[in-house]
CHARMM-style PDB file with segment names, atoms N, HN, CA, C and O in Angstrom:
ATOM      1  N   MET     1     -34.040 319.439   9.982  1.00  0.00      PROA
ATOM      2  CA  MET     1     -33.682 318.816   8.724  1.00  0.00      PROA
ATOM      3  C   MET     1     -33.847 319.818   7.585  1.00  0.00      PROA
ATOM      4  O   MET     1     -34.888 320.462   7.455  1.00  0.00      PROA
ATOM      5  N   GLU     2     -32.827 319.936   6.780  1.00  0.00      PROA
ATOM      6  HN  GLU     2     -31.982 319.413   6.886  1.00  0.00      PROA
ATOM      7  CA  GLU     2     -32.825 320.874   5.668  1.00  0.00      PROA
ATOM      8  C   GLU     2     -33.509 320.242   4.463  1.00  0.00      PROA
ATOM      9  O   GLU     2     -33.269 319.074   4.156  1.00  0.00      PROA
ATOM     10  N   THR     3     -34.355 320.999   3.781  1.00  0.00      PROA
ATOM     11  HN  THR     3     -34.550 321.947   4.030  1.00  0.00      PROA
ATOM     12  CA  THR     3     -35.027 320.467   2.597  1.00  0.00      PROA
ATOM     13  C   THR     3     -34.320 320.940   1.338  1.00  0.00      PROA
ATOM     14  O   THR     3     -33.722 322.015   1.308  1.00  0.00      PROA
ATOM     15  N   LEU     4     -34.400 320.121   0.309  1.00  0.00      PROA
ATOM     16  HN  LEU     4     -34.886 319.247   0.334  1.00  0.00      PROA
ATOM     17  CA  LEU     4     -33.800 320.476  -0.971  1.00  0.00      PROA
ATOM     18  C   LEU     4     -34.672 321.505  -1.680  1.00  0.00      PROA
ATOM     19  O   LEU     4     -35.894 321.494  -1.534  1.00  0.00      PROA
ATOM     20  N   PRO     5     -34.043 322.397  -2.450  1.00  0.00      PROA
ATOM     21  CA  PRO     5     -34.852 323.308  -3.260  1.00  0.00      PROA
ATOM     22  C   PRO     5     -35.736 322.499  -4.209  1.00  0.00      PROA
ATOM     23  O   PRO     5     -35.336 321.434  -4.679  1.00  0.00      PROA
ATOM     24  N   ARG     6     -36.936 323.006  -4.488  1.00  0.00      PROA
ATOM     25  HN  ARG     6     -37.261 323.871  -4.105  1.00  0.00      PROA
ATOM     26  CA  ARG     6     -37.897 322.277  -5.327  1.00  0.00      PROA
ATOM     27  C   ARG     6     -37.311 321.869  -6.664  1.00  0.00      PROA
ATOM     28  O   ARG     6     -37.600 320.780  -7.159  1.00  0.00      PROA
ATOM     29  N   VAL     7     -36.489 322.728  -7.259  1.00  0.00      PROA
ATOM     30  HN  VAL     7     -36.254 323.613  -6.857  1.00  0.00      PROA
ATOM     31  CA  VAL     7     -35.944 322.424  -8.586  1.00  0.00      PROA
ATOM     32  C   VAL     7     -35.085 321.158  -8.550  1.00  0.00      PROA
ATOM     33  O   VAL     7     -35.078 320.395  -9.516  1.00  0.00      PROA
ATOM     34  N   LEU     8     -34.371 320.926  -7.468  1.00  0.00      PROA
ATOM     35  HN  LEU     8     -34.376 321.545  -6.683  1.00  0.00      PROA
ATOM     36  CA  LEU     8     -33.499 319.752  -7.388  1.00  0.00      PROA
ATOM     37  C   LEU     8     -34.287 318.454  -7.243  1.00  0.00      PROA
ATOM     38  O   LEU     8     -33.820 317.395  -7.662  1.00  0.00      PROA
ATOM     39  N   ILE     9     -35.453 318.528  -6.664  1.00  0.00      PROA
ATOM     40  HN  ILE     9     -35.832 319.388  -6.323  1.00  0.00      PROA
ATOM     41  CA  ILE     9     -36.274 317.338  -6.482  1.00  0.00      PROA
ATOM     42  C   ILE     9     -36.748 316.808  -7.827  1.00  0.00      PROA
ATOM     43  O   ILE     9     -36.939 315.602  -7.983  1.00  0.00      PROA
ATOM     44  N   HSD    10     -36.938 317.690  -8.796  1.00  0.00      PROA
ATOM     45  HN  HSD    10     -36.782 318.670  -8.669  1.00  0.00      PROA
ATOM     46  CA  HSD    10     -37.496 317.320 -10.095  1.00  0.00      PROA
ATOM     47  C   HSD    10     -36.430 317.003 -11.138  1.00  0.00      PROA
ATOM     48  O   HSD    10     -36.756 316.851 -12.316  1.00  0.00      PROA
ATOM     49  N   LEU    11     -35.183 316.902 -10.741  1.00  0.00      PROA
ATOM     50  HN  LEU    11     -34.918 317.026  -9.785  1.00  0.00      PROA
ATOM     51  CA  LEU    11     -34.118 316.558 -11.679  1.00  0.00      PROA
ATOM     52  C   LEU    11     -33.923 315.050 -11.710  1.00  0.00      PROA
ATOM     53  O   LEU    11     -33.925 314.388 -10.672  1.00  0.00      PROA
ATOM     54  N   LEU    12     -33.756 314.519 -12.911  1.00  0.00      PROA
ATOM     55  HN  LEU    12     -33.754 315.056 -13.755  1.00  0.00      PROA
ATOM     56  CA  LEU    12     -33.554 313.089 -13.091  1.00  0.00      PROA
ATOM     57  C   LEU    12     -32.104 312.806 -13.434  1.00  0.00      PROA
ATOM     58  O   LEU    12     -31.436 313.630 -14.059  1.00  0.00      PROA
ATOM     59  N   ASN    13     -31.617 311.641 -13.025  1.00  0.00      PROA
ATOM     60  HN  ASN    13     -32.160 310.972 -12.517  1.00  0.00      PROA
ATOM     61  CA  ASN    13     -30.274 311.240 -13.435  1.00  0.00      PROA
ATOM     62  C   ASN    13     -30.374 310.418 -14.718  1.00  0.00      PROA
ATOM     63  O   ASN    13     -31.475 310.123 -15.185  1.00  0.00      PROA
ATOM     64  N   GLU    14     -29.241 310.052 -15.280  1.00  0.00      PROA
ATOM     65  HN  GLU    14     -28.347 310.291 -14.900  1.00  0.00      PROA
ATOM     66  CA  GLU    14     -29.239 309.348 -16.569  1.00  0.00      PROA
ATOM     67  C   GLU    14     -29.891 307.967 -16.484  1.00  0.00      PROA
ATOM     68  O   GLU    14     -30.430 307.477 -17.476  1.00  0.00      PROA
ATOM     69  N   TYR    15     -29.848 307.349 -15.333  1.00  0.00      PROA
ATOM     70  HN  TYR    15     -29.411 307.747 -14.527  1.00  0.00      PROA
ATOM     71  CA  TYR    15     -30.490 306.040 -15.162  1.00  0.00      PROA
ATOM     72  C   TYR    15     -32.014 306.181 -15.204  1.00  0.00      PROA
ATOM     73  O   TYR    15     -32.705 305.364 -15.811  1.00  0.00      PROA
ATOM     74  N   GLN    16     -32.520 307.213 -14.561  1.00  0.00      PROA
ATOM     75  HN  GLN    16     -31.959 307.877 -14.068  1.00  0.00      PROA
ATOM     76  CA  GLN    16     -33.955 307.460 -14.566  1.00  0.00      PROA
ATOM     77  C   GLN    16     -34.447 307.832 -15.964  1.00  0.00      PROA
ATOM     78  O   GLN    16     -35.519 307.402 -16.390  1.00  0.00      PROA
ATOM     79  N   VAL    17     -33.653 308.633 -16.670  1.00  0.00      PROA
ATOM     80  HN  VAL    17     -32.783 308.982 -16.323  1.00  0.00      PROA
ATOM     81  CA  VAL    17     -34.004 309.017 -18.037  1.00  0.00      PROA
ATOM     82  C   VAL    17     -34.027 307.787 -18.936  1.00  0.00      PROA
ATOM     83  O   VAL    17     -34.954 307.612 -19.727  1.00  0.00      PROA
ATOM     84  N   ALA    18     -33.018 306.938 -18.820  1.00  0.00      PROA
ATOM     85  HN  ALA    18     -32.265 307.079 -18.178  1.00  0.00      PROA
ATOM     86  CA  ALA    18     -32.961 305.722 -19.627  1.00  0.00      PROA
ATOM     87  C   ALA    18     -34.184 304.844 -19.370  1.00  0.00      PROA
ATOM     88  O   ALA    18     -34.787 304.323 -20.308  1.00  0.00      PROA
ATOM     89  N   GLU    19     -34.543 304.685 -18.115  1.00  0.00      PROA
ATOM     90  HN  GLU    19     -34.053 305.108 -17.353  1.00  0.00      PROA
ATOM     91  CA  GLU    19     -35.710 303.869 -17.773  1.00  0.00      PROA
ATOM     92  C   GLU    19     -36.994 304.496 -18.317  1.00  0.00      PROA
ATOM     93  O   GLU    19     -37.855 303.798 -18.852  1.00  0.00      PROA
ATOM     94  N   MET    20     -37.114 305.807 -18.179  1.00  0.00      PROA
ATOM     95  HN  MET    20     -36.415 306.374 -17.744  1.00  0.00      PROA
ATOM     96  CA  MET    20     -38.299 306.516 -18.637  1.00  0.00      PROA
ATOM     97  C   MET    20     -38.490 306.375 -20.147  1.00  0.00      PROA
ATOM     98  O   MET    20     -39.615 306.229 -20.624  1.00  0.00      PROA
ATOM     99  N   LEU    21     -37.382 306.418 -20.898  1.00  0.00      PROA
ATOM    100  HN  LEU    21     -36.468 306.536 -20.511  1.00  0.00      PROA
ATOM    101  CA  LEU    21     -37.452 306.376 -22.353  1.00  0.00      PROA
ATOM    102  C   LEU    21     -37.327 304.965 -22.919  1.00  0.00      PROA
ATOM    103  O   LEU    21     -37.494 304.764 -24.122  1.00  0.00      PROA
ATOM    104  N   GLY    22     -37.037 303.993 -22.066  1.00  0.00      PROA
ATOM    105  HN  GLY    22     -36.901 304.157 -21.089  1.00  0.00      PROA
ATOM    106  CA  GLY    22     -36.922 302.611 -22.525  1.00  0.00      PROA
ATOM    107  C   GLY    22     -35.680 302.349 -23.344  1.00  0.00      PROA
ATOM    108  O   GLY    22     -35.697 301.539 -24.270  1.00  0.00      PROA
ATOM    109  N   VAL    23     -34.596 303.038 -23.003  1.00  0.00      PROA
ATOM    110  HN  VAL    23     -34.582 303.697 -22.251  1.00  0.00      PROA
ATOM    111  CA  VAL    23     -33.310 302.855 -23.686  1.00  0.00      PROA
ATOM    112  C   VAL    23     -32.246 302.545 -22.639  1.00  0.00      PROA
ATOM    113  O   VAL    23     -32.500 302.638 -21.438  1.00  0.00      PROA
ATOM    114  N   SER    24     -31.073 302.182 -23.097  1.00  0.00      PROA
ATOM    115  HN  SER    24     -30.868 302.107 -24.072  1.00  0.00      PROA
ATOM    116  CA  SER    24     -29.985 301.892 -22.169  1.00  0.00      PROA
ATOM    117  C   SER    24     -29.332 303.193 -21.684  1.00  0.00      PROA
ATOM    118  O   SER    24     -29.473 304.246 -22.305  1.00  0.00      PROA
ATOM    119  N   VAL    25     -28.629 303.092 -20.581  1.00  0.00      PROA
ATOM    120  HN  VAL    25     -28.515 302.236 -20.076  1.00  0.00      PROA
ATOM    121  CA  VAL    25     -27.867 304.237 -20.069  1.00  0.00      PROA
ATOM    122  C   VAL    25     -26.799 304.619 -21.081  1.00  0.00      PROA
ATOM    123  O   VAL    25     -26.492 305.800 -21.244  1.00  0.00      PROA
ATOM    124  N   ALA    26     -26.229 303.629 -21.764  1.00  0.00      PROA
ATOM    125  HN  ALA    26     -26.478 302.670 -21.632  1.00  0.00      PROA
ATOM    126  CA  ALA    26     -25.217 303.904 -22.791  1.00  0.00      PROA
ATOM    127  C   ALA    26     -25.806 304.769 -23.907  1.00  0.00      PROA
ATOM    128  O   ALA    26     -25.119 305.642 -24.439  1.00  0.00      PROA
ATOM    129  N   THR    27     -27.055 304.538 -24.262  1.00  0.00      PROA
ATOM    130  HN  THR    27     -27.613 303.830 -23.830  1.00  0.00      PROA
ATOM    131  CA  THR    27     -27.711 305.355 -25.285  1.00  0.00      PROA
ATOM    132  C   THR    27     -27.859 306.788 -24.815  1.00  0.00      PROA
ATOM    133  O   THR    27     -27.586 307.717 -25.576  1.00  0.00      PROA
ATOM    134  N   VAL    28     -28.283 306.987 -23.584  1.00  0.00      PROA
ATOM    135  HN  VAL    28     -28.505 306.233 -22.966  1.00  0.00      PROA
ATOM    136  CA  VAL    28     -28.414 308.343 -23.030  1.00  0.00      PROA
ATOM    137  C   VAL    28     -27.049 309.031 -23.036  1.00  0.00      PROA
ATOM    138  O   VAL    28     -26.948 310.208 -23.383  1.00  0.00      PROA
ATOM    139  N   ARG    29     -26.022 308.315 -22.660  1.00  0.00      PROA
ATOM    140  HN  ARG    29     -26.105 307.359 -22.377  1.00  0.00      PROA
ATOM    141  CA  ARG    29     -24.669 308.895 -22.653  1.00  0.00      PROA
ATOM    142  C   ARG    29     -24.204 309.224 -24.061  1.00  0.00      PROA
ATOM    143  O   ARG    29     -23.571 310.259 -24.273  1.00  0.00      PROA
ATOM    144  N   ARG    30     -24.504 308.364 -25.031  1.00  0.00      PROA
ATOM    145  HN  ARG    30     -25.019 307.524 -24.859  1.00  0.00      PROA
ATOM    146  CA  ARG    30     -24.119 308.610 -26.428  1.00  0.00      PROA
ATOM    147  C   ARG    30     -24.850 309.840 -26.960  1.00  0.00      PROA
ATOM    148  O   ARG    30     -24.245 310.679 -27.629  1.00  0.00      PROA
ATOM    149  N   TRP    31     -26.151 309.955 -26.668  1.00  0.00      PROA
ATOM    150  HN  TRP    31     -26.643 309.274 -26.125  1.00  0.00      PROA
ATOM    151  CA  TRP    31     -26.901 311.139 -27.079  1.00  0.00      PROA
ATOM    152  C   TRP    31     -26.247 312.402 -26.531  1.00  0.00      PROA
ATOM    153  O   TRP    31     -26.122 313.406 -27.231  1.00  0.00      PROA
ATOM    154  N   ARG    32     -25.837 312.336 -25.277  1.00  0.00      PROA
ATOM    155  HN  ARG    32     -25.939 311.520 -24.707  1.00  0.00      PROA
ATOM    156  CA  ARG    32     -25.212 313.505 -24.645  1.00  0.00      PROA
ATOM    157  C   ARG    32     -23.903 313.841 -25.337  1.00  0.00      PROA
ATOM    158  O   ARG    32     -23.630 315.006 -25.624  1.00  0.00      PROA
ATOM    159  N   LEU    33     -23.099 312.834 -25.605  1.00  0.00      PROA
ATOM    160  HN  LEU    33     -23.321 311.887 -25.372  1.00  0.00      PROA
ATOM    161  CA  LEU    33     -21.815 313.028 -26.269  1.00  0.00      PROA
ATOM    162  C   LEU    33     -21.985 313.632 -27.658  1.00  0.00      PROA
ATOM    163  O   LEU    33     -21.231 314.519 -28.059  1.00  0.00      PROA
ATOM    164  N   LEU    34     -22.977 313.143 -28.382  1.00  0.00      PROA
ATOM    165  HN  LEU    34     -23.590 312.423 -28.057  1.00  0.00      PROA
ATOM    166  CA  LEU    34     -23.219 313.598 -29.757  1.00  0.00      PROA
ATOM    167  C   LEU    34     -24.169 314.789 -29.839  1.00  0.00      PROA
ATOM    168  O   LEU    34     -24.515 315.245 -30.929  1.00  0.00      PROA
ATOM    169  N   LYS    35     -24.588 315.291 -28.671  1.00  0.00      PROA
ATOM    170  HN  LYS    35     -24.307 314.922 -27.785  1.00  0.00      PROA
ATOM    171  CA  LYS    35     -25.515 316.436 -28.589  1.00  0.00      PROA
ATOM    172  C   LYS    35     -26.799 316.156 -29.370  1.00  0.00      PROA
ATOM    173  O   LYS    35     -27.285 317.015 -30.105  1.00  0.00      PROA
ATOM    174  N   GLN    36     -27.344 314.951 -29.205  1.00  0.00      PROA
ATOM    175  HN  GLN    36     -26.950 314.253 -28.608  1.00  0.00      PROA
ATOM    176  CA  GLN    36     -28.556 314.544 -29.903  1.00  0.00      PROA
ATOM    177  C   GLN    36     -29.749 314.340 -28.969  1.00  0.00      PROA
ATOM    178  O   GLN    36     -30.887 314.293 -29.437  1.00  0.00      PROA
ATOM    179  N   GLY    37     -29.525 314.221 -27.709  1.00  0.00      PROA
ATOM    180  HN  GLY    37     -28.600 314.259 -27.328  1.00  0.00      PROA
ATOM    181  CA  GLY    37     -30.597 313.896 -26.778  1.00  0.00      PROA
ATOM    182  C   GLY    37     -31.186 315.124 -26.128  1.00  0.00      PROA
ATOM    183  O   GLY    37     -30.957 316.247 -26.575  1.00  0.00      PROA
ATOM    184  N   PRO    38     -31.944 314.907 -25.073  1.00  0.00      PROA
ATOM    185  CA  PRO    38     -32.552 316.034 -24.360  1.00  0.00      PROA
ATOM    186  C   PRO    38     -31.491 316.905 -23.684  1.00  0.00      PROA
ATOM    187  O   PRO    38     -30.398 316.444 -23.356  1.00  0.00      PROA
ATOM    188  N   ARG    39     -31.842 318.162 -23.488  1.00  0.00      PROA
ATOM    189  HN  ARG    39     -32.730 318.537 -23.755  1.00  0.00      PROA
ATOM    190  CA  ARG    39     -30.946 319.078 -22.773  1.00  0.00      PROA
ATOM    191  C   ARG    39     -30.684 318.534 -21.385  1.00  0.00      PROA
ATOM    192  O   ARG    39     -31.525 317.851 -20.802  1.00  0.00      PROA
ATOM    193  N   PHE    40     -29.515 318.841 -20.865  1.00  0.00      PROA
ATOM    194  HN  PHE    40     -28.831 319.396 -21.339  1.00  0.00      PROA
ATOM    195  CA  PHE    40     -29.154 318.399 -19.520  1.00  0.00      PROA
ATOM    196  C   PHE    40     -28.421 319.506 -18.797  1.00  0.00      PROA
ATOM    197  O   PHE    40     -27.917 320.447 -19.410  1.00  0.00      PROA
ATOM    198  N   LEU    41     -28.371 319.379 -17.493  1.00  0.00      PROA
ATOM    199  HN  LEU    41     -28.780 318.614 -16.995  1.00  0.00      PROA
ATOM    200  CA  LEU    41     -27.629 320.313 -16.647  1.00  0.00      PROA
ATOM    201  C   LEU    41     -26.379 319.614 -16.150  1.00  0.00      PROA
ATOM    202  O   LEU    41     -26.437 318.459 -15.729  1.00  0.00      PROA
ATOM    203  N   LYS    42     -25.278 320.286 -16.194  1.00  0.00      PROA
ATOM    204  HN  LYS    42     -25.230 321.225 -16.536  1.00  0.00      PROA
ATOM    205  CA  LYS    42     -24.029 319.744 -15.680  1.00  0.00      PROA
ATOM    206  C   LYS    42     -23.805 320.346 -14.299  1.00  0.00      PROA
ATOM    207  O   LYS    42     -23.629 321.556 -14.162  1.00  0.00      PROA
ATOM    208  N   LEU    43     -23.813 319.504 -13.287  1.00  0.00      PROA
ATOM    209  HN  LEU    43     -23.956 318.521 -13.398  1.00  0.00      PROA
ATOM    210  CA  LEU    43     -23.584 319.930 -11.902  1.00  0.00      PROA
ATOM    211  C   LEU    43     -22.332 319.230 -11.406  1.00  0.00      PROA
ATOM    212  O   LEU    43     -22.401 318.134 -10.850  1.00  0.00      PROA
ATOM    213  N   GLY    44     -21.200 319.862 -11.608  1.00  0.00      PROA
ATOM    214  HN  GLY    44     -21.145 320.753 -12.060  1.00  0.00      PROA
ATOM    215  CA  GLY    44     -19.928 319.205 -11.301  1.00  0.00      PROA
ATOM    216  C   GLY    44     -19.753 318.022 -12.235  1.00  0.00      PROA
ATOM    217  O   GLY    44     -19.757 318.184 -13.455  1.00  0.00      PROA
ATOM    218  N   ALA    45     -19.600 316.842 -11.672  1.00  0.00      PROA
ATOM    219  HN  ALA    45     -19.597 316.710 -10.681  1.00  0.00      PROA
ATOM    220  CA  ALA    45     -19.455 315.632 -12.480  1.00  0.00      PROA
ATOM    221  C   ALA    45     -20.807 315.011 -12.842  1.00  0.00      PROA
ATOM    222  O   ALA    45     -20.865 314.064 -13.626  1.00  0.00      PROA
ATOM    223  N   LEU    46     -21.882 315.540 -12.278  1.00  0.00      PROA
ATOM    224  HN  LEU    46     -21.835 316.309 -11.641  1.00  0.00      PROA
ATOM    225  CA  LEU    46     -23.213 314.967 -12.500  1.00  0.00      PROA
ATOM    226  C   LEU    46     -23.904 315.597 -13.699  1.00  0.00      PROA
ATOM    227  O   LEU    46     -23.725 316.781 -13.988  1.00  0.00      PROA
ATOM    228  N   CYS    47     -24.689 314.794 -14.385  1.00  0.00      PROA
ATOM    229  HN  CYS    47     -24.835 313.833 -14.150  1.00  0.00      PROA
ATOM    230  CA  CYS    47     -25.566 315.278 -15.446  1.00  0.00      PROA
ATOM    231  C   CYS    47     -26.990 315.017 -14.995  1.00  0.00      PROA
ATOM    232  O   CYS    47     -27.363 313.883 -14.693  1.00  0.00      PROA
ATOM    233  N   LYS    48     -27.769 316.061 -14.954  1.00  0.00      PROA
ATOM    234  HN  LYS    48     -27.466 316.982 -15.199  1.00  0.00      PROA
ATOM    235  CA  LYS    48     -29.154 315.957 -14.503  1.00  0.00      PROA
ATOM    236  C   LYS    48     -30.072 316.468 -15.600  1.00  0.00      PROA
ATOM    237  O   LYS    48     -29.691 317.315 -16.408  1.00  0.00      PROA
ATOM    238  N   TYR    49     -31.285 315.937 -15.613  1.00  0.00      PROA
ATOM    239  HN  TYR    49     -31.594 315.249 -14.956  1.00  0.00      PROA
ATOM    240  CA  TYR    49     -32.258 316.263 -16.644  1.00  0.00      PROA
ATOM    241  C   TYR    49     -33.531 316.796 -16.018  1.00  0.00      PROA
ATOM    242  O   TYR    49     -34.018 316.258 -15.023  1.00  0.00      PROA
ATOM    243  N   ARG    50     -34.070 317.863 -16.608  1.00  0.00      PROA
ATOM    244  HN  ARG    50     -33.675 318.300 -17.416  1.00  0.00      PROA
ATOM    245  CA  ARG    50     -35.371 318.395 -16.196  1.00  0.00      PROA
ATOM    246  C   ARG    50     -36.451 317.660 -16.978  1.00  0.00      PROA
ATOM    247  O   ARG    50     -36.289 317.409 -18.173  1.00  0.00      PROA
ATOM    248  N   ILE    51     -37.528 317.321 -16.331  1.00  0.00      PROA
ATOM    249  HN  ILE    51     -37.659 317.525 -15.360  1.00  0.00      PROA
ATOM    250  CA  ILE    51     -38.625 316.613 -16.983  1.00  0.00      PROA
ATOM    251  C   ILE    51     -39.144 317.425 -18.168  1.00  0.00      PROA
ATOM    252  O   ILE    51     -39.448 316.854 -19.216  1.00  0.00      PROA
ATOM    253  N   GLU    52     -39.249 318.730 -18.021  1.00  0.00      PROA
ATOM    254  HN  GLU    52     -39.002 319.194 -17.170  1.00  0.00      PROA
ATOM    255  CA  GLU    52     -39.753 319.557 -19.124  1.00  0.00      PROA
ATOM    256  C   GLU    52     -38.813 319.555 -20.327  1.00  0.00      PROA
ATOM    257  O   GLU    52     -39.272 319.687 -21.462  1.00  0.00      PROA
ATOM    258  N   ASP    53     -37.498 319.406 -20.101  1.00  0.00      PROA
ATOM    259  HN  ASP    53     -37.125 319.298 -19.180  1.00  0.00      PROA
ATOM    260  CA  ASP    53     -36.560 319.312 -21.223  1.00  0.00      PROA
ATOM    261  C   ASP    53     -36.713 317.981 -21.958  1.00  0.00      PROA
ATOM    262  O   ASP    53     -36.590 317.927 -23.182  1.00  0.00      PROA
ATOM    263  N   ILE    54     -36.977 316.920 -21.218  1.00  0.00      PROA
ATOM    264  HN  ILE    54     -37.077 316.965 -20.223  1.00  0.00      PROA
ATOM    265  CA  ILE    54     -37.207 315.615 -21.844  1.00  0.00      PROA
ATOM    266  C   ILE    54     -38.499 315.665 -22.653  1.00  0.00      PROA
ATOM    267  O   ILE    54     -38.546 315.176 -23.781  1.00  0.00      PROA
ATOM    268  N   THR    55     -39.541 316.250 -22.083  1.00  0.00      PROA
ATOM    269  HN  THR    55     -39.503 316.647 -21.166  1.00  0.00      PROA
ATOM    270  CA  THR    55     -40.827 316.371 -22.784  1.00  0.00      PROA
ATOM    271  C   THR    55     -40.675 317.189 -24.056  1.00  0.00      PROA
ATOM    272  O   THR    55     -41.186 316.796 -25.105  1.00  0.00      PROA
ATOM    273  N   SER    56     -39.984 318.315 -23.984  1.00  0.00      PROA
ATOM    274  HN  SER    56     -39.568 318.634 -23.132  1.00  0.00      PROA
ATOM    275  CA  SER    56     -39.766 319.164 -25.163  1.00  0.00      PROA
ATOM    276  C   SER    56     -38.991 318.420 -26.239  1.00  0.00      PROA
ATOM    277  O   SER    56     -39.315 318.509 -27.424  1.00  0.00      PROA
ATOM    278  N   TRP    57     -37.970 317.688 -25.822  1.00  0.00      PROA
ATOM    279  HN  TRP    57     -37.707 317.616 -24.860  1.00  0.00      PROA
ATOM    280  CA  TRP    57     -37.160 316.932 -26.776  1.00  0.00      PROA
ATOM    281  C   TRP    57     -38.014 315.867 -27.464  1.00  0.00      PROA
ATOM    282  O   TRP    57     -37.935 315.696 -28.680  1.00  0.00      PROA
ATOM    283  N   LEU    58     -38.822 315.158 -26.691  1.00  0.00      PROA
ATOM    284  HN  LEU    58     -38.886 315.297 -25.703  1.00  0.00      PROA
ATOM    285  CA  LEU    58     -39.689 314.128 -27.275  1.00  0.00      PROA
ATOM    286  C   LEU    58     -40.666 314.735 -28.277  1.00  0.00      PROA
ATOM    287  O   LEU    58     -40.900 314.162 -29.341  1.00  0.00      PROA
ATOM    288  N   GLU    59     -41.229 315.876 -27.946  1.00  0.00      PROA
ATOM    289  HN  GLU    59     -41.039 316.341 -27.081  1.00  0.00      PROA
ATOM    290  CA  GLU    59     -42.182 316.529 -28.846  1.00  0.00      PROA
ATOM    291  C   GLU    59     -41.521 317.022 -30.125  1.00  0.00      PROA
ATOM    292  O   GLU    59     -42.193 317.173 -31.146  1.00  0.00      PROA
ATOM    293  N   SER    60     -40.215 317.276 -30.088  1.00  0.00      PROA
ATOM    294  HN  SER    60     -39.670 317.153 -29.259  1.00  0.00      PROA
ATOM    295  CA  SER    60     -39.505 317.770 -31.275  1.00  0.00      PROA
ATOM    296  C   SER    60     -39.052 316.642 -32.198  1.00  0.00      PROA
ATOM    297  O   SER    60     -38.609 316.895 -33.319  1.00  0.00      PROA
ATOM    298  N   ARG    61     -39.161 315.405 -31.734  1.00  0.00      PROA
ATOM    299  HN  ARG    61     -39.520 315.199 -30.824  1.00  0.00      PROA
ATOM    300  CA  ARG    61     -38.713 314.264 -32.531  1.00  0.00      PROA
ATOM    301  C   ARG    61     -39.666 314.025 -33.691  1.00  0.00      PROA
ATOM    302  O   ARG    61     -40.876 314.189 -33.539  1.00  0.00      PROA
ATOM    303  N   PRO    62     -39.136 313.640 -34.848  1.00  0.00      PROA
ATOM    304  CA  PRO    62     -40.015 313.318 -35.977  1.00  0.00      PROA
ATOM    305  C   PRO    62     -40.902 312.134 -35.642  1.00  0.00      PROA
ATOM    306  O   PRO    62     -40.508 311.226 -34.910  1.00  0.00      PROA
ATOM    307  N   SER    63     -42.086 312.161 -36.181  1.00  0.00      PROA
ATOM    308  HN  SER    63     -42.406 312.899 -36.775  1.00  0.00      PROA
ATOM    309  CA  SER    63     -42.979 311.049 -35.965  1.00  0.00      PROA
ATOM    310  C   SER    63     -43.589 310.648 -37.300  1.00  0.00      PROA
ATOM    311  O   SER    63     -43.642 311.439 -38.242  1.00  0.00      PROA
ATOM    312  N   GLY    64     -44.034 309.440 -37.359  1.00  0.00      PROA
ATOM    313  HN  GLY    64     -43.991 308.798 -36.594  1.00  0.00      PROA
ATOM    314  CA  GLY    64     -44.648 308.954 -38.602  1.00  0.00      PROA
ATOM    315  C   GLY    64     -46.136 308.784 -38.428  1.00  0.00      PROA
ATOM    316  O   GLY    64     -46.691 309.003 -37.351  1.00  0.00      PROA
ATOM    317  N   GLY    65     -46.761 308.392 -39.505  1.00  0.00      PROA
ATOM    318  HN  GLY    65     -46.311 308.214 -40.379  1.00  0.00      PROA
ATOM    319  CA  GLY    65     -48.158 308.024 -39.444  1.00  0.00      PROA
ATOM    320  C   GLY    65     -49.135 309.175 -39.476  1.00  0.00      PROA
ATOM    321  O   GLY    65     -50.305 308.973 -39.151  1.00  0.00      PROA
ATOM    322  N   GLY    66     -48.717 310.380 -39.852  1.00  0.00      PROA
ATOM    323  HN  GLY    66     -47.766 310.544 -40.116  1.00  0.00      PROA
ATOM    324  CA  GLY    66     -49.619 311.522 -39.873  1.00  0.00      PROA
ATOM    325  C   GLY    66     -50.837 311.276 -40.732  1.00  0.00      PROA
ATOM    326  O   GLY    66     -51.808 310.686 -40.259  1.00  0.00      PROA
ATOM    327  N   GLN    67     -50.818 311.701 -41.954  1.00  0.00      PROA
ATOM    328  HN  GLN    67     -50.029 312.180 -42.338  1.00  0.00      PROA
ATOM    329  CA  GLN    67     -51.923 311.531 -42.883  1.00  0.00      PROA
ATOM    330  C   GLN    67     -51.828 310.180 -43.561  1.00  0.00      PROA
ATOM    331  O   GLN    67     -50.733 309.774 -43.949  1.00  0.00      PROA
ATOM    332  N   PRO    68     -52.932 309.472 -43.717  1.00  0.00      PROA
ATOM    333  CA  PRO    68     -52.878 308.199 -44.425  1.00  0.00      PROA
ATOM    334  C   PRO    68     -52.513 308.419 -45.884  1.00  0.00      PROA
ATOM    335  O   PRO    68     -52.894 309.420 -46.491  1.00  0.00      PROA
ATOM    336  N   ALA    69     -51.775 307.475 -46.432  1.00  0.00      PROA
ATOM    337  HN  ALA    69     -51.465 306.662 -45.939  1.00  0.00      PROA
ATOM    338  CA  ALA    69     -51.367 307.580 -47.837  1.00  0.00      PROA
ATOM    339  C   ALA    69     -52.592 307.457 -48.720  1.00  0.00      PROA
ATOM    340  O   ALA    69     -53.549 306.757 -48.390  1.00  0.00      PROA
ATOM    341  N   GLU    70     -52.548 308.141 -49.838  1.00  0.00      PROA
ATOM    342  HN  GLU    70     -51.770 308.710 -50.107  1.00  0.00      PROA
ATOM    343  CA  GLU    70     -53.657 308.099 -50.796  1.00  0.00      PROA
ATOM    344  C   GLU    70     -53.697 306.712 -51.446  1.00  0.00      PROA
ATOM    345  O   GLU    70     -52.679 306.207 -51.919  1.00  0.00      PROA
ATOM    346  N   VAL    71     -54.861 306.121 -51.459  1.00  0.00      PROA
ATOM    347  HN  VAL    71     -55.687 306.532 -51.074  1.00  0.00      PROA
ATOM    348  CA  VAL    71     -55.034 304.797 -52.064  1.00  0.00      PROA
ATOM    349  C   VAL    71     -55.325 304.993 -53.541  1.00  0.00      PROA
ATOM    350  O   VAL    71     -56.190 305.786 -53.912  1.00  0.00      PROA
ATOM    351  N   ARG    72     -54.602 304.270 -54.378  1.00  0.00      PROA
ATOM    352  HN  ARG    72     -53.899 303.625 -54.076  1.00  0.00      PROA
ATOM    353  CA  ARG    72     -54.818 304.377 -55.830  1.00  0.00      PROA
ATOM    354  C   ARG    72     -55.449 303.149 -56.370  1.00  0.00      PROA
ATOM    355  OT1 ARG    72     -55.704 303.062 -57.571  1.00  0.00      PROA
TER     356      ARG     72
END
């Protein structure tokens, strides 16, 4: 039995990404179309995502709640 290269085992499809991020598959596809979401690999007709690219993208997203507002 032939084993897959390690890199292929760690690639996620758009359904897995959508589930991981709690969004719809349509949202993942829209992000890809608008070049707004995590980086992806195009393998023929397939789009695959590396976990580290999803993590990097999440870390680059703006977040709120940093410093508490000054109370007057």
